[in-house]
SERO-4910 file (N, C-alpha, C, O; in steps of 0.05 Angstrom, whole numbers):
BEGIN
 pado doro    nc1    nc2    nc3   cac1   cac2   cac3    cc1    cc2    cc3    oc1    oc2    oc3
  Met    A    751   1587    300    736   1606    311    709   1610    293    685   1605    299
  Arg    A    722   1622    266    690   1626    250    681   1601    244    657   1605    241
  Ala    A    685   1578    239    668   1550    246    644   1548    270    621   1539    270
  Leu    A    661   1561    290    653   1551    321    628   1573    324    606   1568    335
  Ile    A    638   1604    311    610   1627    307    591   1623    285    572   1638    280
  Cys    A    600   1596    271    575   1600    251    557   1576    267    532   1577    267
  Leu    A    571   1555    280    550   1543    295    533   1550    310    513   1537    310
  Ile    A    535   1566    323    520   1586    342    490   1583    337    474   1575    354
  Thr    A    482   1591    309    456   1590    296    441   1561    293    418   1558    284
  Val    A    457   1540    302    443   1516    310    430   1512    320    409   1501    313
  Gly    A    440   1523    359    421   1526    377    395   1551    381    375   1557    368
  Phe    A    404   1557    398    386   1585    407    398   1611    393    395   1632    406
  Val    A    406   1612    379    419   1634    357    437   1654    377    462   1656    378
  Ala    A    419   1668    391    433   1694    406    449   1676    429    472   1684    433
  Gly    A    440   1654    444    455   1647    458    472   1627    457    489   1623    474
  Ala    A    468   1611    436    494   1596    423    523   1612    414    547   1608    419
  Ile    A    510   1632    400    530   1661    397    555   1660    422    577   1650    423
  Ala    A    541   1672    439    556   1670    465    573   1650    467    597   1656    470
  Phe    A    566   1627    466    584   1605    472    601   1603    452    623   1597    463
  Gly    A    605   1606    419    630   1608    411    644   1630    421    669   1629    421
  Ala    A    632   1652    431    653   1676    435    666   1662    467    689   1662    475
  Ala    A    644   1653    478    663   1646    502    684   1617    500    699   1611    519
  Asp    A    680   1604    476    696   1581    476    727   1595    468    749   1585    475
  Glu    A    723   1624    451    750   1641    450    766   1647    470    790   1641    471
  Lys    A    752   1660    490    753   1665    517    775   1649    532    795   1657    544
  Val    A    764   1618    529    776   1601    542    803   1597    537    820   1596    555
  Lys    A    809   1594    508    830   1588    493    849   1616    505    874   1617    510
  Lys    A    834   1631    506    857   1663    517    856   1661    548    854   1681    562
  Asp    A    858   1626    562    864   1634    594    842   1653    608    844   1655    632
  Thr    A    820   1666    594    810   1685    605    792   1668    624    789   1644    620
  Ser    A    779   1686    648    751   1668    663    730   1672    645    724   1689    628
  Lys    A    712   1640    657    691   1629    639    666   1646    657    671   1653    680
  Lys    A    640   1652    644    628   1672    668    610   1651    680    602   1630    670
  Ser    A    603   1663    710    586   1633    722    566   1644    725    560   1667    723
  Val    A    549   1617    732    523   1615    718    504   1614    750    502   1595    766
  Ser    A    497   1632    751    484   1630    773    476   1611    773    462   1604    791
  Lys    A     -2   1466    677     12   1446    705    -13   1425    710    -11   1407    726
  Ala    A    -46   1431    688    -42   1401    692    -68   1389    679    -87   1405    681
  Gly    A    -72   1371    670    -92   1351    658    -84   1340    641    -60   1344    635
  Gly    A    -98   1322    626    -90   1305    600   -105   1312    581   -122   1329    587
  Ala    A   -102   1303    555   -114   1303    533   -146   1290    535   -164   1297    520
  Asn    A   -147   1269    555   -173   1257    550   -186   1261    588   -201   1246    601
  Ala    A   -171   1288    597   -179   1288    624   -199   1318    629   -199   1339    615
  Pro    A   -218   1311    653   -232   1335    644   -220   1364    652   -206   1370    672
  Lys    A   -230   1379    633   -222   1405    629   -240   1428    631   -253   1430    611
  Ser    A   -244   1444    646   -256   1468    649   -243   1490    643   -219   1492    649
  Ala    A   -258   1511    630   -244   1537    616   -259   1565    624   -268   1583    609
  Glu    A   -260   1563    648   -268   1582    669   -252   1611    660   -264   1633    656
  Ala    A   -226   1608    657   -208   1630    656   -190   1624    628   -190   1602    618
  Asn    A   -177   1641    619   -150   1647    598   -129   1654    611   -120   1677    617
  Lys    A   -111   1613    619    -86   1618    625    -73   1596    621    -87   1575    619
  Ser    A    -43   1594    619    -30   1577    622    -20   1556    649    -11   1571    666
  Ala    A    -21   1536    655    -23   1528    679      7   1505    674      6   1482    664
  Arg    A     30   1517    683     46   1498    683     63   1485    703     81   1501    710
  Asp    A     64   1455    717     72   1448    730    108   1455    740    120   1445    760
  Asp    A    116   1470    724    144   1480    726    155   1509    732    174   1523    727
  Ser    A    124   1508    749    125   1542    759    138   1561    737    149   1582    743
  Asn    A    137   1552    713    145   1587    705    126   1600    689    134   1617    673
  Ser    A     93   1591    692     65   1604    685     73   1633    711     89   1632    730
  Asp    A     58   1651    702     55   1673    717     21   1675    718      6   1672    699
  Pro    A     11   1681    745    -15   1680    747    -24   1706    731    -48   1708    724
  Ala    A    -11   1720    729    -15   1749    719    -33   1748    690    -50   1765    686
  Pro    A    -27   1729    671    -44   1727    644    -61   1717    651    -77   1730    637
  Ala    A    -82   1694    671   -100   1695    673   -123   1714    683   -147   1713    676
  Glu    A   -107   1734    707   -123   1753    712   -131   1779    690   -151   1793    688
  Lys    A   -104   1778    673   -103   1803    662   -124   1791    631   -132   1809    616
  Ala    A   -132   1762    624   -143   1758    604   -172   1766    616   -188   1781    605
  Ala    A   -177   1753    642   -205   1756    649   -209   1785    648   -232   1792    642
  Gly    A   -196   1799    651   -198   1834    657   -206   1840    621   -226   1851    611
  Glu    A   -186   1831    608   -186   1847    582   -204   1834    563   -217   1850    548
  Asp    A   -208   1811    561   -232   1797    545   -258   1797    555   -275   1797    537
  Ser    A   -264   1796    575   -286   1793    588   -297   1824    606   -320   1831    608
  Gly    A   -277   1837    614   -280   1857    639   -298   1879    623   -320   1885    633
  Asp    A   -292   1891    602   -305   1907    591   -336   1906    585   -355   1920    593
  Ala    A   -334   1882    568   -365   1874    568   -377   1866    593   -402   1864    593
  Ala    A   -360   1862    618   -378   1857    642   -396   1888    653   -419   1893    662
  Ala    A   -372   1902    648   -373   1926    658   -409   1938    645   -427   1948    658
  Asp    A   -407   1935    627   -440   1942    616   -458   1924    615   -476   1927    600
  Ser    A   -458   1898    633   -472   1883    626   -495   1884    650   -489   1900    667
  Lys    A   -520   1871    654   -535   1873    674   -530   1842    688   -545   1832    705
  Tyr    A   -510   1832    680   -501   1803    698   -477   1814    704   -465   1797    718
  Ala    A   -462   1833    701   -431   1838    710   -423   1827    731   -402   1815    731
  Glu    A   -441   1829    755   -429   1818    781   -428   1788    779   -410   1779    792
  Glu    A   -444   1767    764   -447   1738    760   -425   1744    737   -408   1728    744
  Glu    A   -417   1756    717   -394   1744    701   -373   1753    715   -352   1742    708
  Ala    A   -370   1768    733   -341   1776    740   -340   1752    759   -319   1739    759
  Ala    A   -362   1742    775   -359   1719    792   -348   1690    785   -335   1673    798
  Ile    A   -360   1689    755   -349   1669    738   -320   1661    729   -307   1640    728
  Leu    A   -315   1687    722   -286   1689    719   -263   1679    738   -244   1664    735
  Lys    A   -273   1695    761   -263   1687    797   -261   1658    793   -240   1646    791
  Ala    A   -286   1645    792   -284   1623    797   -260   1604    777   -245   1585    784
  Gly    A   -264   1617    754   -241   1601    729   -214   1608    750   -198   1590    756
  Ile    A   -212   1624    756   -178   1632    758   -173   1613    779   -152   1599    779
  Ser    A   -191   1612    798   -187   1594    824   -187   1560    810   -175   1542    821
  Tyr    A   -197   1556    792   -195   1530    776   -179   1520    764   -176   1496    763
  Val    A   -165   1539    752   -136   1538    742   -113   1538    759    -92   1526    756
  Thr    A   -119   1548    770    -96   1547    798   -101   1526    810    -81   1519    823
  Ala    A   -119   1512    812   -119   1478    825   -111   1460    810   -102   1438    817
  Phe    A   -115   1468    781   -108   1450    760    -77   1450    762    -69   1427    764
  Ala    A    -58   1467    762    -31   1483    759    -18   1461    781      3   1449    779
  Asp    A    -37   1460    803    -25   1451    833    -18   1429    829      4   1423    839
  His    A    -41   1399    808    -51   1379    808    -58   1372    830    -45   1357    845
  Asp    A    -90   1386    837   -104   1379    863   -131   1372    850   -151   1385    843
  Pro    A   -125   1351    849   -161   1333    833   -182   1347    855   -202   1360    848
  Lys    A   -176   1343    881   -199   1348    895   -205   1369    894   -229   1373    897
  Arg    A   -185   1397    889   -193   1426    886   -206   1427    865   -227   1439    867
  Val    A   -200   1415    842   -207   1421    815   -241   1407    815   -261   1419    806
  Ala    A   -239   1386    825   -264   1372    831   -285   1391    837   -306   1393    824
  Ala    A   -277   1404    858   -299   1416    876   -314   1440    868   -333   1451    880
  His    A   -297   1449    838   -311   1467    822   -330   1455    804   -337   1470    786
  Phe    A   -338   1435    805   -360   1422    789   -376   1419    808   -367   1421    830
  Ala    A   -410   1412    802   -437   1411    814   -424   1382    818   -406   1371    805
  Pro    A   -439   1374    842   -442   1348    848   -457   1327    835   -456   1304    844
  Glu    A   -470   1334    815   -486   1315    789   -469   1324    755   -479   1320    732
  Ala    A   -443   1338    762   -437   1350    734   -429   1325    725   -426   1303    737
  Glu    A   -424   1336    684   -418   1309    667   -397   1332    653   -399   1356    648
  Phe    A   -377   1311    647   -362   1318    631   -350   1297    604   -332   1281    605
  Val    A   -363   1302    586   -357   1295    559   -331   1303    542   -328   1326    535
  Asp    A   -310   1284    536   -291   1294    521   -294   1290    488   -313   1277    478
  Asp    A   -273   1301    472   -277   1298    445   -270   1269    430   -265   1269    406
  Gln    A   -270   1246    447   -275   1228    440   -296   1211    447   -298   1187    440
  Gly    A   -313   1224    463   -341   1217    467   -337   1200    502   -358   1196    514
  Gln    A   -319   1196    510   -312   1189    536   -332   1215    561   -330   1239    561
  Val    A   -351   1195    579   -366   1213    590   -361   1206    624   -363   1184    634
  Phe    A   -355   1228    636   -348   1229    671   -372   1240    683   -381   1263    679
  Arg    A   -382   1223    698   -411   1228    708   -412   1241    743   -420   1224    759
  Gly    A   -408   1258    750   -408   1263    784   -384   1274    790   -364   1268    777
  Arg    A   -382   1288    806   -351   1302    818   -333   1277    830   -309   1278    825
  Asp    A   -342   1257    843   -326   1237    845   -311   1226    822   -287   1224    823
  Glu    A   -328   1218    800   -320   1205    776   -301   1223    762   -286   1212    746
  Ile    A   -298   1259    767   -286   1272    752   -255   1269    771   -232   1267    760
  Glu    A   -260   1271    799   -243   1269    811   -219   1251    815   -196   1254    821
  Ala    A   -240   1223    805   -223   1205    803   -204   1201    780   -181   1193    781
  Ser    A   -220   1210    756   -205   1212    730   -179   1226    740   -158   1213    743
  Leu    A   -181   1255    744   -161   1274    750   -140   1266    763   -117   1274    759
  Thr    A   -147   1245    783   -122   1230    806   -106   1214    786    -81   1213    788
  Lys    A   -119   1201    766   -108   1186    754    -88   1199    730    -67   1186    726
  Val    A    -92   1215    720    -89   1231    698    -58   1249    713    -37   1252    701
  Phe    A    -61   1258    740    -36   1270    751    -13   1256    755     10   1264    755
  Lys    A    -27   1226    760    -10   1202    771     17   1196    741     41   1198    735
  Glu    A    -12   1187    728      4   1179    701     27   1201    684     50   1198    676
  His    A      8   1225    686     26   1253    673     35   1274    687     24   1296    685
  Pro    A     54   1272    701     64   1288    717     73   1314    710     75   1334    725
  Lys    A     80   1310    675     93   1340    668     67   1348    646     73   1358    624
  Thr    A     42   1345    651     21   1352    639     18   1379    649     25   1387    671
  Ser    A      8   1394    627     -2   1423    639    -21   1426    604    -17   1416    582
  Ile    A    -43   1450    617    -67   1455    598    -61   1490    603    -49   1504    620
  Ala    A    -74   1495    580    -76   1525    571   -110   1523    566   -121   1501    563
  Leu    A   -123   1548    566   -150   1552    564   -152   1579    554   -137   1597    561
  Glu    A   -173   1581    535   -180   1612    526   -210   1609    530   -222   1589    524
  Val    A   -223   1633    543   -243   1638    540   -259   1656    505   -252   1680    503
  Asp    A   -271   1649    489   -282   1658    464   -311   1677    478   -314   1700    469
  Ser    A   -328   1668    495   -350   1678    501   -360   1673    533   -349   1655    546
  Leu    A   -377   1686    541   -386   1679    562   -412   1697    568   -411   1720    576
  Arg    A   -434   1684    563   -464   1694    561   -479   1682    587   -491   1661    586
  Val    A   -478   1696    605   -499   1699    624   -527   1702    622   -537   1724    620
  Leu    A   -545   1675    624   -580   1681    613   -591   1681    631   -615   1682    626
  Ser    A   -584   1682    661   -600   1692    679   -591   1687    713   -579   1666    718
  Pro    A   -596   1700    729   -571   1699    752   -567   1669    757   -556   1667    780
  Thr    A   -569   1650    749   -563   1631    758   -559   1607    738   -560   1583    742
  Leu    A   -553   1620    714   -545   1606    691   -532   1618    674   -542   1639    664
  Ala    A   -508   1608    666   -489   1614    644   -477   1600    626   -469   1578    634
  Ile    A   -472   1606    597   -451   1588    583   -428   1600    565   -426   1621    553
  Glu    A   -415   1582    568   -380   1590    567   -378   1578    536   -394   1560    530
  Glu    A   -359   1585    517   -348   1577    503   -313   1579    495   -303   1600    501
  Gly    A   -299   1563    484   -276   1570    481   -252   1545    469   -257   1524    457
  Ser    A   -232   1554    476   -214   1526    471   -195   1520    489   -186   1539    503
  Ser    A   -184   1490    493   -165   1482    505   -146   1468    504   -152   1446    496
  Thr    A   -118   1472    509    -90   1465    492    -86   1448    514    -84   1460    535
  Cys    A    -84   1423    516    -78   1404    532    -38   1388    526    -39   1370    509
  Thr    A    -16   1393    536     -5   1376    534      6   1362    563     12   1372    584
  Thr    A      6   1327    549     19   1308    565     51   1305    570     63   1296    589
  Asp    A     58   1315    547     93   1306    555     99   1330    523     86   1337    504
  Gly    A    129   1335    533    135   1357    515    142   1354    486    141   1370    467
  Ala    A    151   1323    489    160   1311    470    135   1309    449    142   1313    426
  Leu    A    109   1305    455     81   1303    440     75   1328    435     84   1345    450
  Ala    A     55   1334    410     50   1358    404     16   1361    422     -2   1344    422
  Pro    A     16   1387    437    -11   1390    449    -33   1382    431    -30   1377    407
  His    A    -58   1380    447    -77   1362    445    -99   1393    442   -101   1406    463
  Val    A   -110   1401    424   -137   1422    419   -154   1422    416   -162   1413    394
  Thr    A   -171   1429    435   -201   1425    430   -217   1442    426   -205   1463    422
  Arg    A   -247   1444    424   -259   1465    433   -278   1460    453   -284   1436    453
  Tyr    A   -290   1473    470   -310   1467    491   -331   1480    488   -333   1497    470
  Thr    A   -351   1474    504   -376   1487    513   -384   1479    544   -392   1456    550
  Ala    A   -381   1502    563   -385   1490    588   -413   1509    604   -421   1531    596
  Val    A   -420   1497    620   -451   1495    634   -447   1512    655   -427   1502    667
  His    A   -454   1533    667   -447   1544    695   -483   1545    707   -503   1554    696
  Thr    A   -478   1532    731   -501   1546    749   -499   1549    770   -481   1536    780
  Lys    A   -514   1565    788   -499   1578    819   -525   1564    835   -550   1564    834
  Ser    A   -505   1553    851   -522   1535    879   -507   1563    907   -485   1569    914
  Gly    A   -533   1571    913   -532   1588    933   -521   1610    930   -535   1628    921
  Asp    A   -486   1618    936   -472   1641    923   -446   1635    914   -426   1649    917
  Gln    A   -450   1605    899   -423   1596    882   -435   1590    862   -457   1579    860
  Trp    A   -414   1599    839   -420   1581    806   -409   1555    806   -387   1551    816
  Leu    A   -420   1538    797   -403   1519    795   -412   1496    767   -434   1490    759
  Val    A   -391   1490    760   -394   1480    724   -410   1456    725   -400   1437    738
  Ala    A   -433   1451    713   -455   1434    708   -444   1412    690   -445   1387    693
  Ser    A   -433   1426    671   -433   1415    642   -407   1425    628   -398   1448    629
  Val    A   -394   1400    612   -370   1410    599   -369   1390    580   -365   1367    587
  Arg    A   -373   1397    550   -362   1377    531   -346   1388    508   -354   1409    497
  Glu    A   -332   1379    504   -307   1378    477   -314   1375    454   -324   1353    449
  His    A   -312   1390    437   -318   1388    409   -286   1379    391   -266   1375    405
  Gly    A   -285   1377    368   -263   1381    346   -265   1404    346   -278   1420    361
  Leu    A   -247   1409    321   -234   1437    322   -246   1448    301   -236   1467    290
  His    A   -266   1440    295   -282   1451    270   -291   1477    275   -302   1484    296
  Gly    A   -285   1492    254   -299   1530    260   -271   1545    279   -270   1569    286
  Met    A   -252   1525    282   -224   1543    292   -207   1545    268   -200   1526    254
  Ser    A   -200   1571    263   -180   1576    237   -152   1574    241   -137   1586    256
  Gly    A   -148   1557    225   -113   1555    220    -93   1580    233    -71   1581    244
  Lys    A   -113   1599    224    -92   1625    245    -97   1622    276    -76   1624    289
  Arg    A   -109   1619    283   -116   1621    315   -102   1587    327    -87   1583    347
  Leu    A   -113   1565    307    -87   1545    327    -59   1555    323    -46   1554    344
  His    A    -46   1565    298    -20   1572    302    -10   1590    324     13   1591    332
  Asn    A    -34   1605    334    -20   1623    348    -22   1609    374      0   1609    387
  Ile    A    -46   1594    388    -47   1573    405    -24   1562    412    -17   1567    435
  His    A     -7   1545    396     15   1534    400     38   1551    402     60   1544    412
  Leu    A     32   1574    393     65   1585    396     65   1602    420     85   1617    424
  Arg    A     43   1602    437     37   1620    454     57   1603    487     62   1611    509
  Gln    A     63   1579    475     82   1563    487    111   1572    496    123   1569    518
  Leu    A    118   1586    468    142   1612    476    134   1633    487    147   1652    482
  Asp    A    118   1635    497    122   1666    503    139   1679    519    140   1703    518
  Trp    A    158   1661    539    176   1672    560    200   1673    538    223   1676    546
  Leu    A    195   1671    508    226   1680    501    218   1714    489    239   1728    489
  Val    A    201   1725    482    194   1753    478    207   1769    496    209   1763    520
  Gly    A    218   1798    483    233   1811    501    266   1816    485    275   1807    464
  Asn    A    278   1833    503    301   1842    497    325   1825    514    327   1834    537
  Trp    A    339   1809    510    352   1794    527    393   1801    518    403   1811    497
  Leu    A    405   1792    540    435   1799    539    450   1777    550    444   1764    570
  Asp    A    475   1773    534    486   1758    553    514   1767    552    524   1766    529
  Glu    A    528   1775    571    548   1789    572    572   1778    578    569   1766    599
  His    A    596   1776    569    629   1770    579    637   1787    581    629   1809    576
  Glu    A    665   1776    591    688   1800    592    695   1809    563    699   1833    559
  Ala    A    696   1792    545    704   1796    514    681   1799    497    686   1811    475
  Ser    A    660   1791    500    634   1787    483    612   1799    495    607   1798    519
  Val    A    598   1810    479    572   1814    484    543   1808    464    541   1816    440
  Val    A    523   1793    478    512   1780    453    482   1795    457    476   1795    481
  Arg    A    465   1806    443    445   1820    452    419   1798    422    425   1788    400
  Phe    A    394   1799    434    380   1788    414    354   1805    420    352   1817    441
  Asn    A    336   1806    405    307   1819    409    281   1802    398    277   1800    374
  Cys    A    265   1788    417    254   1776    405    221   1784    400    210   1782    422
  Gln    A    205   1791    382    173   1797    382    159   1778    366    170   1760    353
  Met    A    135   1783    368    118   1764    360    105   1784    341    102   1807    348
  Thr    A     96   1773    311     87   1779    293     69   1799    292     73   1808    314
  Glu    A     52   1812    283     30   1837    286      3   1806    279    -20   1807    289
  Ser    A     11   1783    263     -6   1763    261    -16   1745    290    -37   1733    296
  Gly    A      8   1749    304     11   1725    323     18   1696    322     13   1679    339
  Asn    A     34   1693    294     32   1668    283     65   1662    278     74   1643    264
  Tyr    A     80   1682    292    108   1677    289    125   1700    303    124   1725    302
  Leu    A    144   1681    316    158   1690    336    192   1707    317    208   1690    309
  Ile    A    197   1729    314    221   1735    301    241   1741    317    235   1758    333
  Arg    A    269   1730    320    288   1745    344    313   1746    317    323   1731    300
  Asp    A    312   1779    327    343   1785    311    367   1796    333    368   1811    353
  Phe    A    386   1782    318    411   1774    339    435   1788    322    440   1791    298
  Asp    A    449   1797    345    479   1801    340    501   1797    361    495   1800    384
  Val    A    530   1789    353    544   1786    374    562   1802    366    564   1809    342
  Asn    A    580   1811    390    607   1829    393    624   1814    405    625   1804    428
  Val    A    640   1815    387    673   1807    406    697   1828    402    701   1839    380
  Ala    A    713   1834    428    729   1854    433    720   1883    425    734   1904    427
  Gly    A    690   1882    415    684   1914    413    672   1912    374    663   1929    359
  Gln    A    677   1895    372    672   1892    348    647   1869    335    650   1846    340
  Lys    A    625   1877    320    610   1858    313    626   1837    293    641   1844    276
  Val    A    619   1809    299    632   1788    280    605   1773    270    608   1758    251
  Leu    A    580   1777    281    558   1760    270    529   1772    281    523   1781    303
  Ser    A    508   1768    253    481   1783    264    463   1762    252    477   1748    237
  Gly    A    445   1757    252    425   1744    236    395   1750    249    388   1769    262
  Ser    A    377   1721    236    352   1722    248    337   1699    253    347   1679    242
  Gln    A    317   1694    266    309   1673    268    278   1678    269    266   1695    282
  Arg    A    268   1658    252    234   1656    250    218   1626    259    217   1606    244
  Thr    A    208   1628    284    193   1601    295    164   1609    295    152   1630    300
  Gly    A    156   1582    286    126   1584    283    118   1556    286    135   1538    292
  Trp    A     90   1552    282     74   1517    281     77   1507    256     72   1521    236
  Asp    A     86   1480    255     84   1469    227     58   1450    236     57   1434    255
  Pro    A     37   1456    215     19   1438    223     15   1405    215      2   1387    226
  Thr    A     33   1406    190     31   1376    179     57   1361    199     60   1339    189
  Ser    A     71   1363    215     88   1354    231     74   1351    266     76   1333    283
  Gly    A     59   1375    265     49   1376    294     68   1389    316     65   1386    341
  Arg    A     94   1411    299    116   1410    319    120   1441    316    110   1453    297
  Leu    A    137   1456    335    150   1481    332    173   1474    323    189   1456    330
  Arg    A    172   1500    295    198   1497    274    210   1527    282    199   1547    291
  Ala    A    236   1521    276    259   1546    273    273   1550    247    287   1533    236
  Trp    A    270   1570    241    286   1573    209    307   1594    223    299   1611    239
  Thr    A    335   1589    214    356   1610    223    375   1615    198    386   1597    185
  Phe    A    377   1645    194    393   1660    171    413   1680    186    406   1701    197
  Asp    A    443   1669    183    459   1686    196    478   1704    170    482   1699    146
  Ser    A    485   1723    187    498   1747    170    517   1735    145    519   1745    122
  Asp    A    527   1717    153    551   1703    129    545   1687    114    560   1679     97
  Gly    A    509   1674    118    503   1663     91    492   1635    104    477   1621     90
  Gly    A    501   1625    132    499   1604    138    466   1599    147    454   1619    154
  Tyr    A    451   1575    147    425   1576    150    417   1549    166    434   1531    165
  Phe    A    396   1544    179    394   1522    195    365   1522    200    353   1544    199
  Glu    A    354   1498    205    327   1484    205    327   1474    236    345   1458    243
  Gly    A    307   1484    254    307   1462    284    271   1463    293    251   1476    287
  Val    A    277   1444    308    252   1431    321    255   1437    349    276   1430    361
  Trp    A    232   1453    364    230   1453    391    213   1426    406    199   1410    394
  His    A    219   1425    430    199   1412    455    206   1412    474    230   1410    480
  Arg    A    185   1413    489    196   1408    518    194   1390    531    176   1374    530
  Asp    A    218   1387    550    228   1357    571    223   1373    603    242   1385    613
  Gly    A    206   1371    610    202   1376    638    198   1407    646    176   1418    645
  Glu    A    226   1423    655    222   1446    652    246   1450    640    261   1466    650
  Asp    A    252   1440    623    270   1450    598    253   1455    571    232   1442    570
  Trp    A    258   1469    555    259   1467    522    285   1469    508    305   1484    513
  Val    A    279   1445    486    301   1436    477    298   1447    442    279   1446    427
  Leu    A    321   1456    438    323   1464    409    341   1443    390    366   1443    394
  Thr    A    332   1429    374    347   1413    359    358   1419    327    346   1409    309
  Ser    A    377   1434    323    382   1446    292    399   1431    276    419   1424    287
  Arg    A    397   1424    256    417   1420    236    416   1449    212    402   1468    211
  Gly    A    436   1442    195    439   1469    168    466   1462    158    479   1441    158
  Ile    A    469   1489    148    497   1488    135    506   1512    142    491   1532    145
  Thr    A    538   1513    145    550   1542    163    554   1556    127    546   1547    106
  Ser    A    570   1580    131    578   1598    108    596   1593     90    603   1603     69
  Asp    A    607   1567    107    638   1553     87    630   1531     80    645   1516     67
  Gly    A    604   1523     86    586   1500     64    593   1466     82    594   1444     72
  Gln    A    596   1475    112    601   1457    129    572   1446    135    554   1463    131
  Ser    A    563   1413    146    541   1404    154    549   1414    183    572   1413    192
  Ala    A    528   1425    196    527   1433    227    499   1426    242    476   1431    234
  Ala    A    511   1411    269    488   1399    286    495   1404    310    517   1405    321
  Gly    A    463   1411    322    474   1414    354    445   1416    360    426   1415    344
  Thr    A    442   1419    392    430   1426    409    420   1448    431    439   1451    447
  Ala    A    404   1461    436    401   1483    452    388   1475    475    365   1468    469
  Val    A    393   1471    501    377   1472    531    376   1498    538    393   1516    541
  Phe    A    342   1494    540    332   1527    553    317   1523    581    300   1505    584
  Thr    A    326   1539    599    313   1534    628    304   1562    635    318   1580    646
  Pro    A    276   1563    628    268   1592    638    265   1595    669    250   1580    681
  Val    A    283   1619    687    292   1613    710    262   1626    727    250   1615    744
  Asp    A    255   1657    713    237   1668    723    229   1682    697    239   1676    676
  Gly    A    205   1706    700    204   1729    681    236   1742    669    234   1748    645
  Asn    A    256   1744    678    277   1762    673    301   1745    668    322   1756    661
  Thr    A    297   1709    673    328   1702    666    320   1673    651    301   1659    657
  Ile    A    334   1669    635    331   1643    620    366   1632    615    384   1643    603
  Lys    A    364   1603    631    393   1592    631    395   1570    610    376   1555    611
  Trp    A    413   1564    591    420   1552    561    449   1540    571    467   1542    588
  Gln    A    441   1525    548    470   1510    544    474   1497    510    455   1493    495
  Ala    A    495   1493    506    492   1479    477    511   1455    478    536   1453    480
  Val    A    486   1431    477    498   1407    473    493   1392    447    475   1396    431
  Asp    A    519   1368    446    509   1349    422    519   1364    398    504   1364    378
  Arg    A    540   1378    396    551   1398    375    565   1378    352    584   1364    359
  Val    A    558   1379    331    580   1375    311    585   1392    286    565   1404    278
  Ile    A    604   1395    274    614   1408    252    622   1389    226    646   1381    228
  Asp    A    614   1382    209    636   1356    193    628   1334    201    641   1315    191
  Gly    A    613   1330    215    621   1303    232    640   1305    258    642   1286    274
  Val    A    649   1319    260    663   1329    282    662   1336    312    666   1360    316
  Arg    A    657   1320    336    637   1329    357    656   1349    364    679   1350    356
  Ile    A    641   1371    384    646   1393    399    641   1392    420    618   1388    426
  Glu    A    661   1394    443    650   1382    473    621   1403    482    610   1416    464
  Asp    A    614   1403    501    591   1415    509    594   1445    524    614   1450    538
  Ser    A    582   1458    522    590   1485    527    577   1483    556    562   1465    563
  Glu    A    588   1509    575    579   1508    602    547   1524    606    532   1532    589
  Val    A    545   1524    627    513   1544    626    516   1560    620    540   1564    619
  Phe    A    502   1583    611    505   1609    605    469   1622    625    449   1608    629
  Thr    A    472   1641    629    457   1653    627    447   1689    617    461   1709    617
  Leu    A    422   1686    611    407   1711    596    393   1729    606    371   1720    613
  Val    A    395   1750    611    377   1774    623    360   1790    606    367   1797    583
  Arg    A    338   1797    616    324   1809    606    332   1840    609    344   1847    629
  Ser    A    328   1855    592    339   1881    583    322   1896    579    305   1882    567
  Gly    A    311   1926    581    296   1936    577    268   1933    573    265   1910    565
  Pro    A    249   1943    573    210   1935    569    204   1909    551    212   1906    528
  Gln    A    193   1894    562    175   1868    555    151   1874    535    130   1883    541
  Pro    A    160   1866    504    142   1871    483    123   1850    491    120   1838    512
  Gln    A    109   1850    468     76   1839    463     84   1808    472    108   1801    475
  Thr    A     69   1795    476     62   1770    471     50   1761    450     43   1777    433
  Ala    A     47   1723    447     35   1719    427      3   1725    434     -8   1737    416
  Glu    A    -13   1719    457    -41   1729    456    -44   1755    457    -66   1767    456
  Glu    A    -23   1765    460    -27   1800    456    -33   1814    423    -48   1830    413
  Ala    A    -10   1794    415     -7   1805    388    -36   1797    366    -45   1809    347
  Ala    A    -45   1771    379    -68   1764    358    -86   1771    369   -106   1758    362
  Ser    A    -93   1794    391   -113   1808    397   -114   1835    381   -132   1852    384
  Arg    A    -95   1838    365    -93   1863    356   -112   1864    327   -114   1886    315
***
């Protein structure tokens, strides 16, 4: 049992701990717990709003609206072009919503008929029709693609002209590192509608390493909060918070079996710029330590780890997480090995949120 409890830190930490306790429950013949968006690295991307759009429907439209209000709302209230700024931001939310739906025609409709898009490789897309055709191809070839946009500044120069600057993070496959670029977008007003006349992507010059770390880490915002996995004989709790810098997620966890704390520990997750991956480092109270790598696979997030238990045994395993909604996460421990001995996969468990939700990576970075 001790080896199994040590192995829990290989995966989701808090979640896998419950797996160890659950295995013990099975041995005692007690019942198991029942278990109850878009773009390409070289595809046209606008940045009218700050939002993550995921094709797995895990993203919440609230962040885009919140970002629009927090990042630009205060400035808009004091600007003589407040109405124009608000209209552009509203168009941005409409844009990313269409992008999340993988609807090339709706996305292209936000561009002027003669618009021009130049990606960071110098590839040029001219006109709304060409932009739509490019998006159609991208959505077909990369069905898992997603995009996150952040507006740094929005300047309305006249009632019919505005310039926007920001960053774009595009992921075409969960196994690949996201593609991050800077952009400049020019908006023009035609009648009562604001359209994108020009978008130009740039390299990451001028974007600090701190900013890049934060952008990548936002992919795991769904982990932030207080979580509980409760069984008949065991209770697992973990608290996940963003550091003040917004560059790391810290998860403190503990597991209780039959009313007694059997293990606790801490995990730190951050962006590794040398490998272009999200990494996790875990340390348990008994002296075990593990290192893991995150990647996305469709609707799932996968954490594969290996390390040493407190008894000096080598251990490895994979935890698969499926965010169900803002308050529920399903997970399963698979491919587990201790000193060369394979351990059968766990059942699928459910973690539920408890207590208030703490700040996300974006909110922490803005402090």
